[in-house]
C-alpha positions as CSV (number, residue, x, y, z in Angstrom):
1,M,6.4,5.6,-15.9
2,I,8.0,2.1,-16.6
3,S,11.4,3.7,-17.0
4,R,11.2,5.0,-13.4
5,L,10.9,1.4,-12.2
6,L,14.2,0.6,-13.8
7,T,16.0,2.8,-11.3
8,Y,15.3,0.2,-8.6
9,I,17.4,-2.3,-10.4
10,K,20.5,-0.2,-9.9
11,N,20.5,-1.1,-6.2
12,H,20.5,-4.8,-7.1
13,K,22.8,-5.0,-10.2
14,W,24.5,-8.2,-9.3
15,Q,21.3,-10.1,-8.5
16,F,19.8,-8.9,-11.7
17,R,22.8,-10.0,-13.8
18,L,22.8,-13.4,-12.0
19,A,19.0,-13.9,-12.6
20,L,19.5,-13.0,-16.2
21,L,22.4,-15.4,-16.6
22,L,20.5,-18.2,-14.9
23,S,17.5,-17.6,-17.2
24,V,19.7,-17.9,-20.3
25,G,21.4,-20.9,-18.8
26,T,18.0,-22.6,-18.2
27,I,17.0,-22.3,-21.9
28,L,20.5,-23.2,-23.1
29,A,20.3,-26.4,-21.0
30,G,16.9,-27.1,-22.7
31,I,18.4,-26.6,-26.1
32,G,21.4,-28.7,-25.2
33,L,19.1,-31.5,-23.9
34,M,17.0,-31.6,-27.1
35,T,20.1,-31.3,-29.3
36,T,22.1,-34.1,-27.6
37,S,19.0,-36.3,-27.4
38,G,18.4,-36.0,-31.1
39,Y,22.1,-36.7,-31.8
40,L,22.0,-39.7,-29.4
41,I,18.9,-41.2,-31.1
42,T,20.4,-40.8,-34.6
43,R,23.8,-42.1,-33.6
44,A,22.4,-45.0,-31.7
45,A,20.5,-46.0,-34.9
46,Q,23.8,-46.5,-36.6
47,R,24.7,-49.2,-34.0
48,P,28.1,-47.9,-33.0
49,M,30.2,-49.4,-30.2
50,I,28.7,-48.5,-26.8
51,V,31.9,-46.7,-25.9
52,D,31.2,-44.1,-28.7
53,L,28.0,-43.2,-27.0
54,F,29.4,-42.5,-23.5
55,M,30.1,-38.9,-24.1
56,V,26.7,-38.2,-25.7
57,T,24.9,-40.1,-23.0
58,A,26.7,-38.1,-20.3
59,A,25.8,-34.9,-22.1
60,V,22.1,-35.8,-22.1
61,R,22.2,-36.6,-18.4
62,F,24.1,-33.4,-17.7
63,F,21.7,-31.2,-19.6
64,G,18.7,-33.0,-18.2
65,I,19.9,-32.5,-14.6
66,S,21.4,-29.1,-15.0
67,R,18.2,-27.7,-16.6
68,A,16.2,-28.6,-13.4
69,V,18.9,-27.3,-11.1
70,V,19.5,-24.1,-13.0
71,R,15.7,-23.5,-13.3
72,Y,15.4,-23.9,-9.5
73,F,18.1,-21.3,-8.7
74,E,16.8,-19.0,-11.5
75,R,13.4,-19.0,-9.8
76,V,14.9,-18.4,-6.4
77,V,17.2,-15.5,-7.5
78,S,14.7,-13.8,-9.8
79,H,11.8,-13.9,-7.3
80,D,14.1,-12.8,-4.5
81,L,15.2,-9.9,-6.7
82,T,11.6,-9.1,-7.5
83,F,10.5,-9.1,-3.9
84,R,13.4,-7.0,-2.8
85,I,12.5,-4.4,-5.4
86,L,8.8,-4.5,-4.5
87,H,9.8,-4.1,-0.8
88,S,11.9,-1.0,-1.7
89,M,9.0,0.4,-3.6
90,R,6.5,-0.2,-0.8
91,V,8.9,1.4,1.8
92,D,9.4,4.4,-0.5
93,L,5.7,4.8,-1.1
94,F,4.9,4.4,2.6
95,R,7.5,7.0,3.5
96,K,6.0,9.4,1.1
97,F,2.5,8.8,2.5
98,D,4.0,9.4,6.0
99,S,5.4,12.7,5.0
100,F,2.3,14.0,3.3
101,S,0.0,16.3,5.2
102,Q,-3.0,15.0,7.2
103,K,-5.2,17.2,5.0
104,W,-4.2,15.3,1.9
105,L,-4.4,11.8,3.6
106,M,-7.9,12.5,4.9
107,G,-9.0,13.3,1.3
108,Q,-8.0,9.9,0.1
109,K,-10.1,6.7,0.3
110,S,-8.5,4.0,2.5
111,G,-9.2,1.4,-0.1
112,D,-7.5,3.4,-2.8
113,L,-4.3,3.8,-0.6
114,L,-4.4,0.1,0.2
115,S,-4.7,-0.8,-3.5
116,G,-1.8,1.5,-4.3
117,I,0.6,0.2,-1.7
118,V,-0.4,-3.5,-2.0
119,S,-2.1,-4.5,-5.2
120,D,-0.7,-2.0,-7.7
121,I,2.9,-2.5,-6.6
122,E,2.3,-6.3,-6.6
123,T,1.2,-6.0,-10.3
124,L,4.6,-4.3,-11.0
125,Q,6.4,-7.6,-10.2
126,N,5.5,-8.5,-13.8
127,V,7.8,-5.7,-15.0
128,Y,10.8,-7.7,-13.9
129,L,9.6,-11.3,-14.2
130,R,7.6,-11.1,-17.4
131,I,8.8,-8.1,-19.3
132,I,12.4,-7.0,-18.8
133,S,13.9,-10.5,-18.2
134,P,12.0,-12.3,-21.0
135,V,12.9,-9.6,-23.6
136,L,16.6,-9.7,-22.7
137,V,16.7,-13.5,-22.6
138,A,14.8,-13.8,-25.9
139,T,17.3,-11.5,-27.6
140,L,20.4,-13.3,-26.2
141,I,19.0,-16.8,-27.1
142,S,18.1,-15.7,-30.6
143,I,21.6,-14.4,-31.2
144,L,23.2,-17.6,-29.8
145,T,20.8,-19.8,-31.9
146,F,21.8,-17.9,-35.0
147,A,25.5,-18.2,-34.2
148,G,25.1,-22.0,-33.5
149,L,23.3,-22.7,-36.7
150,A,25.6,-20.5,-38.8
151,F,28.3,-23.0,-37.9
152,F,26.5,-25.5,-40.0
153,D,24.9,-23.3,-42.7
154,F,24.1,-19.6,-42.9
155,T,20.7,-20.1,-44.6
156,L,19.5,-22.4,-41.8
157,A,20.7,-19.8,-39.2
158,L,19.0,-16.9,-41.1
159,T,15.7,-18.9,-41.4
160,A,15.6,-19.9,-37.7
161,F,16.4,-16.3,-36.7
162,A,13.7,-14.9,-38.9
163,F,11.1,-17.1,-37.3
164,L,12.4,-16.3,-33.9
165,A,12.2,-12.6,-34.6
166,F,8.7,-12.9,-36.1
167,N,7.5,-15.0,-33.2
168,G,9.1,-12.5,-30.7
169,V,7.7,-9.4,-32.3
170,A,4.6,-10.1,-34.4
171,V,2.8,-12.4,-32.0
172,P,3.3,-10.1,-29.0
173,Y,2.2,-7.1,-31.1
174,F,-0.9,-9.0,-32.2
175,S,-1.6,-10.0,-28.6
176,L,-1.2,-6.4,-27.5
177,K,-3.7,-5.2,-30.1
178,L,-6.2,-7.9,-28.9
179,A,-5.8,-6.9,-25.2
180,R,-5.6,-3.1,-25.7
181,G,-7.6,-1.3,-23.0
182,R,-8.1,-4.3,-20.8
183,G,-5.1,-3.5,-18.6
184,K,-6.5,-0.1,-17.6
185,N,-10.0,-1.7,-17.1
186,D,-8.5,-4.5,-15.1
187,I,-6.6,-2.3,-12.7
188,S,-9.5,0.1,-12.4
189,T,-12.0,-2.6,-11.7
190,R,-9.7,-4.3,-9.1
191,T,-9.2,-0.9,-7.4
192,Q,-12.9,-0.3,-7.3
193,L,-13.5,-3.7,-5.9
194,K,-10.9,-3.2,-3.1
195,I,-12.3,0.3,-2.2
196,F,-15.8,-1.2,-2.2
197,L,-14.8,-4.1,0.1
198,V,-12.8,-1.9,2.5
199,D,-15.6,0.6,2.8
200,R,-18.4,-2.0,3.2
201,L,-16.5,-4.1,5.7
202,Q,-15.8,-1.0,7.8
203,G,-19.4,-0.1,7.8
204,L,-20.9,-3.6,7.8
205,Q,-22.9,-3.1,11.0
206,D,-24.5,0.0,9.7
207,L,-25.3,-1.6,6.3
208,L,-27.0,-4.5,8.0
209,W,-28.9,-2.2,10.4
210,M,-30.1,-0.2,7.4
211,G,-31.2,-3.2,5.4
212,R,-28.7,-2.7,2.6
213,R,-27.5,-6.3,2.5
214,K,-29.0,-7.1,-1.0
215,D,-27.8,-3.8,-2.5
216,T,-24.3,-4.4,-1.3
217,Q,-24.4,-8.0,-2.6
218,D,-25.6,-6.8,-6.0
219,E,-22.9,-4.2,-6.3
220,F,-20.2,-6.7,-5.3
221,D,-21.6,-9.1,-8.0
222,R,-21.5,-6.4,-10.6
223,L,-17.9,-5.6,-9.9
224,Q,-16.9,-9.2,-9.7
225,N,-18.6,-10.0,-13.0
226,Q,-16.8,-7.1,-14.6
227,L,-13.5,-8.6,-13.4
228,D,-14.4,-12.1,-14.5
229,D,-15.3,-10.8,-18.0
230,I,-11.9,-9.1,-18.3
231,Q,-10.1,-12.2,-17.1
232,T,-12.1,-14.4,-19.5
233,R,-11.1,-12.3,-22.5
234,N,-7.5,-12.3,-21.3
235,A,-7.6,-16.0,-21.2
236,G,-9.0,-16.1,-24.7
237,T,-6.2,-13.9,-25.9
238,S,-3.6,-16.1,-24.1
239,G,-5.1,-19.2,-25.8
240,I,-4.8,-17.6,-29.3
241,T,-1.2,-16.5,-28.7
242,E,-0.3,-20.0,-27.3
243,G,-1.7,-21.5,-30.5
244,L,0.3,-19.1,-32.7
245,N,3.5,-19.8,-30.7
246,T,3.1,-23.6,-31.2
247,L,2.3,-23.1,-34.9
248,L,5.3,-20.9,-35.6
249,S,7.8,-23.1,-33.6
250,H,6.7,-26.2,-35.4
251,L,6.6,-24.5,-38.7
252,A,10.2,-23.2,-38.2
253,M,11.3,-26.7,-37.2
254,F,9.7,-28.2,-40.3
255,I,11.2,-25.6,-42.7
256,V,14.6,-25.9,-41.2
257,L,14.3,-29.7,-41.7
258,I,13.3,-29.3,-45.3
259,L,16.3,-26.9,-45.9
260,A,18.7,-29.2,-44.1
261,I,17.8,-32.4,-45.9
262,P,19.5,-31.4,-49.2
263,L,22.6,-30.3,-47.2
264,V,22.7,-33.8,-45.7
265,I,22.3,-35.4,-49.1
266,N,25.1,-33.3,-50.6
267,G,27.3,-34.1,-47.6
268,D,27.5,-30.5,-46.4
269,I,26.1,-31.6,-43.0
270,K,26.6,-35.1,-41.6
271,G,23.2,-36.9,-41.4
272,V,23.7,-37.6,-37.7
273,W,23.2,-33.9,-37.0
274,L,19.8,-33.6,-38.8
275,A,17.6,-34.5,-35.8
276,A,19.9,-32.5,-33.4
277,I,19.5,-29.3,-35.5
278,T,15.7,-29.5,-35.9
279,L,15.1,-30.3,-32.3
280,G,17.5,-27.6,-31.2
281,V,15.6,-25.1,-33.3
282,L,12.3,-26.2,-31.8
283,S,13.6,-25.9,-28.2
284,S,15.0,-22.4,-28.9
285,F,11.5,-21.0,-29.3
286,E,11.0,-21.4,-25.5
287,A,12.9,-18.0,-25.2
288,V,10.4,-16.1,-27.3
289,Q,7.1,-17.7,-26.5
290,G,6.8,-15.8,-23.2
291,L,7.0,-12.4,-24.9
292,A,3.3,-12.4,-25.9
293,N,2.3,-12.6,-22.3
294,A,4.9,-9.9,-21.5
295,F,3.3,-7.5,-23.9
296,I,-0.1,-8.2,-22.4
297,Q,1.3,-7.6,-18.9
298,Y,2.9,-4.4,-20.1
299,E,-0.4,-2.4,-20.2
300,N,-1.4,-3.6,-16.7
301,S,2.1,-2.7,-15.4
302,Q,2.0,0.7,-17.2
303,E,-1.4,1.5,-15.6
304,A,-0.3,0.3,-12.2
305,S,2.9,2.3,-12.3
306,E,1.0,5.4,-13.4
307,R,-1.4,5.0,-10.4
308,V,1.5,4.4,-7.9
309,F,3.6,7.3,-9.0
310,S,0.7,9.6,-9.5
311,L,-0.5,8.8,-6.0
312,A,2.9,9.4,-4.6
313,E,3.2,12.8,-6.3
314,S,-0.3,14.0,-5.7
315,G,0.4,14.8,-2.0
316,K,2.5,17.9,-2.8
317,E,1.8,19.5,0.6
318,V,4.0,17.8,3.1
319,S,4.0,18.3,6.9
320,V,7.6,17.2,7.4
321,S,10.7,18.2,5.5
322,E,13.7,15.9,6.0
323,N,16.0,18.8,5.2
324,Q,14.3,21.3,7.5
325,K,16.2,22.4,10.6
326,H,13.9,22.5,13.6
327,I,14.1,24.6,16.8
328,E,14.4,22.7,20.0
329,I,11.2,22.8,22.1
330,P,11.7,24.9,25.3
331,D,11.8,23.1,28.6
332,G,9.0,23.6,31.0
333,K,5.3,24.1,30.5
334,I,3.9,25.0,27.1
335,E,1.6,27.9,26.5
336,V,-0.3,28.0,23.1
337,R,-1.6,31.0,21.3
338,F,-3.9,31.0,18.2
339,K,-3.3,34.3,16.5
340,N,-5.8,35.4,13.8
341,V,-6.0,31.8,12.4
342,S,-8.0,31.1,9.3
343,F,-8.2,27.8,7.5
344,S,-10.3,26.1,4.8
345,Y,-10.3,22.5,3.4
346,H,-11.4,24.0,0.1
347,K,-11.0,27.5,-1.1
348,E,-14.7,28.1,-1.5
349,N,-15.6,27.0,2.0
350,I,-14.0,28.6,5.0
351,T,-13.8,26.3,8.0
352,L,-12.2,28.7,10.5
353,N,-12.2,32.5,10.3
354,D,-9.9,34.8,12.3
355,I,-9.6,32.6,15.4
356,S,-7.6,34.0,18.3
357,F,-7.3,32.7,21.9
358,D,-4.7,31.6,24.4
359,L,-4.2,28.2,26.2
360,A,-2.1,29.0,29.3
361,A,0.0,26.3,31.0
362,G,-2.2,24.3,33.4
363,S,-5.4,25.9,32.2
364,K,-8.7,24.1,31.7
365,T,-10.4,25.1,28.4
366,A,-13.6,23.9,26.7
367,I,-14.5,24.4,23.1
368,V,-18.2,23.8,22.5
369,G,-20.6,24.3,19.6
370,P,-22.8,22.5,17.1
371,T,-21.4,19.9,14.7
372,G,-19.5,21.3,11.8
373,S,-18.5,24.5,13.6
374,G,-14.8,23.8,13.3
375,K,-14.0,22.4,16.8
376,S,-12.1,19.3,15.7
377,T,-10.2,21.3,13.0
378,L,-8.7,23.4,15.8
379,V,-7.1,20.3,17.3
380,N,-5.6,19.2,14.0
381,L,-4.1,22.6,13.5
382,L,-2.8,22.7,17.1
383,L,-1.0,19.4,16.6
384,G,0.5,20.6,13.4
385,F,-1.2,18.2,11.0
386,W,-2.3,21.1,8.8
387,K,-1.0,24.6,8.4
388,P,-3.3,27.7,8.7
389,D,-4.1,29.6,5.5
390,H,-3.6,32.8,7.5
391,G,-2.3,33.6,10.9
392,Q,-0.1,31.7,13.3
393,I,-0.2,29.1,16.0
394,L,2.5,29.8,18.6
395,A,3.9,27.7,21.4
396,N,5.8,29.9,23.9
397,D,5.8,32.6,21.2
398,I,7.4,30.3,18.6
399,D,5.5,29.1,15.5
400,I,4.7,25.4,16.1
401,H,5.9,24.5,12.6
402,S,9.4,25.5,13.6
403,F,9.6,22.5,16.0
404,D,10.2,18.9,15.1
405,P,6.5,17.7,14.7
406,D,7.0,14.4,16.4
407,K,8.7,15.9,19.5
408,F,6.1,18.7,19.7
409,R,3.2,16.2,19.6
410,K,4.7,14.2,22.4
411,R,4.0,17.1,24.7
412,F,0.2,16.5,24.1
413,G,-1.9,13.5,25.2
414,T,-4.8,13.3,22.7
415,V,-8.0,11.2,22.3
416,S,-9.8,11.9,19.0
417,Q,-13.5,11.3,18.2
418,D,-12.8,7.8,16.9
419,A,-9.7,6.4,18.6
420,Y,-7.9,3.8,16.5
421,I,-7.2,0.5,18.0
422,F,-4.6,-1.7,16.2
423,N,-5.2,-5.4,15.6
424,R,-2.6,-6.3,18.2
425,S,-2.8,-7.3,21.8
426,L,-4.2,-4.9,24.3
427,R,-0.7,-4.7,25.9
428,E,0.8,-3.6,22.5
429,N,-1.9,-1.0,22.0
430,L,-1.2,0.6,25.4
431,L,2.6,0.5,25.0
432,I,2.3,2.9,22.1
433,A,1.9,5.7,24.7
434,N,4.9,4.5,26.8
435,P,7.1,1.7,25.5
436,D,8.8,1.4,28.8
437,A,5.7,0.9,30.9
438,T,5.4,-2.3,33.0
439,D,2.4,-4.6,33.1
440,E,1.5,-3.2,36.5
441,Q,1.4,0.3,35.1
442,L,-0.7,-0.9,32.1
443,K,-3.2,-2.6,34.4
444,E,-3.3,0.5,36.7
445,S,-4.1,2.7,33.7
446,L,-7.0,0.4,32.6
447,Q,-8.4,0.3,36.2
448,R,-8.3,4.1,36.4
449,V,-10.6,4.4,33.3
450,G,-12.9,1.7,34.6
451,L,-11.7,-1.3,32.5
452,S,-10.7,-3.5,35.4
453,D,-11.9,-6.6,33.5
454,F,-9.5,-5.9,30.6
455,A,-6.7,-5.3,33.1
456,Q,-6.7,-9.1,33.9
457,N,-6.0,-10.0,30.2
458,L,-3.4,-7.8,28.6
459,D,-3.0,-10.3,25.8
460,L,-6.6,-9.8,24.7
461,E,-6.9,-9.3,20.9
462,P,-9.2,-6.5,19.9
463,G,-9.8,-7.6,16.3
464,S,-9.6,-5.5,13.2
465,Q,-9.9,-1.8,14.1
466,G,-10.9,-2.9,17.6
467,M,-14.3,-4.2,16.5
468,R,-14.5,-6.6,19.4
469,F,-14.8,-3.6,21.7
470,S,-17.7,-1.1,21.8
471,G,-17.2,2.5,20.8
472,G,-17.0,3.5,24.4
473,E,-14.5,0.9,25.3
474,R,-12.2,2.0,22.4
475,Q,-12.4,5.5,23.8
476,L,-11.5,4.3,27.3
477,I,-8.5,2.4,26.0
478,A,-7.3,5.5,24.2
479,L,-7.8,7.4,27.5
480,A,-5.7,4.8,29.3
481,R,-2.9,5.6,26.8
482,V,-3.1,9.2,27.8
483,F,-2.7,8.3,31.4
484,L,0.4,6.4,30.6
485,K,2.0,9.2,28.6
486,E,4.0,12.0,30.1
487,S,2.5,15.2,28.6
488,D,1.9,18.9,29.3
489,F,-1.6,19.1,27.8
490,W,-4.5,16.7,27.5
491,I,-6.7,17.2,24.5
492,F,-10.0,15.3,24.4
493,D,-12.1,15.6,21.2
494,E,-15.7,14.3,21.9
495,L,-14.2,11.7,24.3
496,T,-17.5,10.8,25.9
497,A,-19.6,10.9,22.6
498,H,-20.0,7.0,22.6
499,M,-20.7,6.6,26.3
500,D,-23.8,6.5,28.4
501,A,-24.3,9.0,31.2
502,G,-23.0,6.8,34.0
503,T,-19.8,5.8,32.1
504,E,-19.3,9.5,31.1
505,R,-19.5,10.5,34.8
506,K,-16.9,7.9,35.8
507,V,-14.5,9.0,32.9
508,L,-14.8,12.7,33.8
509,D,-14.1,12.0,37.4
510,A,-11.1,10.0,36.4
511,I,-9.8,12.9,34.3
512,W,-10.3,15.4,37.1
513,S,-8.6,13.2,39.7
514,N,-5.5,12.6,37.5
515,L,-5.2,16.0,35.8
516,N,-2.9,17.4,38.4
517,H,-1.1,20.5,36.9
518,K,-1.6,19.5,33.2
519,G,-3.4,21.7,30.8
520,L,-6.8,20.5,29.5
521,L,-8.5,21.2,26.2
522,L,-11.9,19.6,26.1
523,I,-13.9,19.7,22.8
524,T,-17.5,18.6,23.3
525,H,-21.1,19.2,22.5
526,R,-22.2,17.8,25.9
527,L,-22.0,20.6,28.4
528,I,-20.9,18.6,31.5
529,D,-18.6,20.0,34.2
530,M,-18.4,23.3,32.3
531,E,-18.3,25.1,35.7
532,K,-14.8,23.6,36.3
533,M,-13.4,25.3,33.2
534,D,-11.2,28.4,33.3
535,Q,-12.5,29.5,29.9
536,I,-15.1,28.3,27.4
537,F,-15.2,29.1,23.7
538,V,-18.4,28.7,21.8
539,M,-17.9,28.0,18.1
540,Q,-20.4,28.8,15.4
541,K,-19.8,28.8,11.6
542,G,-16.0,28.8,12.0
543,K,-15.9,31.7,14.4
544,I,-15.8,32.1,18.2
545,A,-19.3,33.4,18.8
546,E,-18.9,33.7,22.6
547,R,-16.2,33.3,25.2
548,G,-16.0,33.4,29.0
549,T,-16.5,31.2,32.1
550,H,-19.7,29.1,32.6
551,T,-21.2,31.7,34.9
552,E,-20.4,34.6,32.5
553,L,-21.8,32.8,29.5
554,M,-25.0,31.9,31.3
555,Q,-25.5,35.5,32.3
556,Q,-25.1,36.6,28.6
557,K,-28.2,34.4,27.8
558,G,-26.7,33.8,24.3
559,L,-26.0,30.6,22.3
560,Y,-24.2,28.9,25.1
561,A,-27.1,29.5,27.6
562,R,-29.6,28.1,25.0
563,M,-27.5,25.0,24.4
564,F,-27.2,24.4,28.2
565,E,-30.9,24.8,28.8
566,F,-31.8,22.6,25.8
567,Q,-29.5,19.9,27.1
568,N,-31.1,20.1,30.6
569,E,-34.5,19.8,29.1
570,L,-33.5,16.6,27.2
571,I,-32.0,15.1,30.4
572,G,-35.2,16.0,32.3
573,D,-37.4,14.4,29.6
574,V,-35.3,11.2,29.9
């Protein structure tokens, strides 16, 4: 999985090379600073003329300043590279989600999708910042250190290189062994916590109403304690590796010092270079001391990448193919036909079975029936979110999946059971339906649905998921969108389910007065204004149990008649 992440570097080759060069330059500046400082201290102890120290003093200043400057630009470039790569990954993942079928998306938990597109991809920044770059930099610095020391003595170079290699391989391997399994647990626990928080925040009012506050708090504490435990153990592992890094770097410096002393005594190396060599060796270990953390991060990154790519590949069924050629939608009114349509969410449970009916242009149709009878599924099939398992859905005798789905859906104005309101201004939520609408048109649409007070403040913020509005108000805002949209058919799925009887009456009156020659498909379990419908379909257990006008169905004295009489009894009791 990690290898797939490397493909994103291809689009940023020069930035990657520059970031790598700056990383190497930062450590070389550190080595230069320590080396020249050691040389300067030793040379100054010999009390030379001040002029002889000018070059060394300048070198110390140069390396001291350049280290800070190069480090700054290294951070800027490497983080910019990382964020560009993460941006590309998020865009690619979102595009895949956007192409997946509604059926697949509705089967996913929102917290899981959020974790994948935000948290998991954010974890992958460690691949570039803490794995790839440190490994390459450590390799280059180790080679350069060996080459620099070989200029003085091959034994010193080989000794320093051996310690660098041991520190860069053994310590990370030991750290990986200590942390094995925690990466998977860490990602899994974080994901569970995000799913838990998203679900509970969305249902906060219901939880409080049901008295589940303590249970929710206990579950949150359990997940948080799990995460704290993992992080505590990771911190312990980091502490051990830091200690080993310090031990090995100072041990290497000490052994190099012991080996260099005889060389100085024998005159093979000038004594003034002794401090410079040992301090240079010590500073070179900066390149390998980050590798232990890189190996610890590897498991987290591996787990996160597997989650991201598995999630991206799991939605095999797509509703839109970029390479598919679409038929142009015919001009004029649209007539829809369901022809022997069967559909199931799962193979063992049939949701719709052999459904056939016509929706003529300008016709008024109601689909009624008990909850779970398949009414809402018909709408999702009609809008092309899912494909029937059997049969066809035709628009003007052409399969609807032959059309461009976005253009086809624009011919329908739809309000679902739970209209989504974005956390943007009221104006922006309404402009979704008609981006060219003026403020006057927006206000008029709100007034037509009975939201005159809202019409005076188009900058009103609805809050997350429109929580500042009641369920009925969210439905009315969605209805106002429909009034703004030029469409051939209006589809309302339980539009008045969250409204009281008085508001429902006003909304239905507004619909009838603005319908004009548009087609209407009303899905409801409240049998209001059914006498105005051209045809009524009664759904039961995924089939059309009855069909006809209000008068015809009442005369049949079947399911529809019983539903109507039961509803009237309830209204009478109230």
